[in-house]
C-alpha positions in Angstrom: -4.1 16.9 -2.0 -2.2 14.1 -0.1 1.4 13.2 -0.8 2.9 10.2 0.8 6.4 8.9 0.6 7.0 5.4 1.9 10.3 4.4 3.4 11.0 0.9 4.7 12.9 2.4 7.7 9.5 3.8 8.8 7.9 0.4 9.1 7.4 0.2 12.9 5.5 -3.1 13.0 7.8 -5.2 15.1 8.1 -8.9 14.4 6.8 -8.5 10.8 6.4 -11.9 9.1 7.4 -12.8 5.6 4.6 -11.7 3.2 2.4 -14.7 2.2 -0.4 -13.6 -0.1 -2.6 -16.4 1.3 -2.3 -15.1 4.9 -4.7 -12.2 5.6 -2.9 -11.3 8.8 0.6 -10.4 7.4 1.5 -6.7 7.3 0.4 -5.2 4.0 2.7 -2.2 3.6 4.1 -0.7 0.5 2.9 0.6 -2.8 1.6 -2.6 -4.4 -0.6 -3.7 -1.5 -1.9 -0.1 -1.2 -2.8 0.1 -4.9 -4.4 -3.4 -4.9 -6.6 -2.4 -1.9 -7.4 1.0 -3.5 -8.5 -0.6 -6.8 -10.5 -3.3 -5.1 -12.4 -0.9 -2.9 -13.0 1.4 -5.9 -14.4 -1.5 -8.0 -16.8 -2.2 -5.2 -18.1 1.4 -5.3 -16.4 2.5 -2.1 -15.2 6.1 -2.0 -11.4 6.1 -2.0 -8.8 8.8 -2.8 -8.0 8.9 -6.5 -4.4 8.0 -7.3 -2.9 10.3 -9.9 0.7 9.3 -9.9 2.9 6.5 -8.3 6.6 6.1 -8.7 8.0 2.8 -7.4 11.4 3.7 -8.7 11.6 6.7 -6.3 13.0 9.0 -8.9 10.3 11.7 -8.3 
């Protein structure tokens, strides 16, 4: 079991640029980019960890 809690204060990529979906070199941190990548890899048949619960509201 892996549990991960994301906090913006823990983003140590200095000089991070504004996220532009067309630019493949911008930092892709956070829940939405992670889930997008996980689903894309899963649809291609790659073995990825199964996501059982996400809480973007940070209530849990």
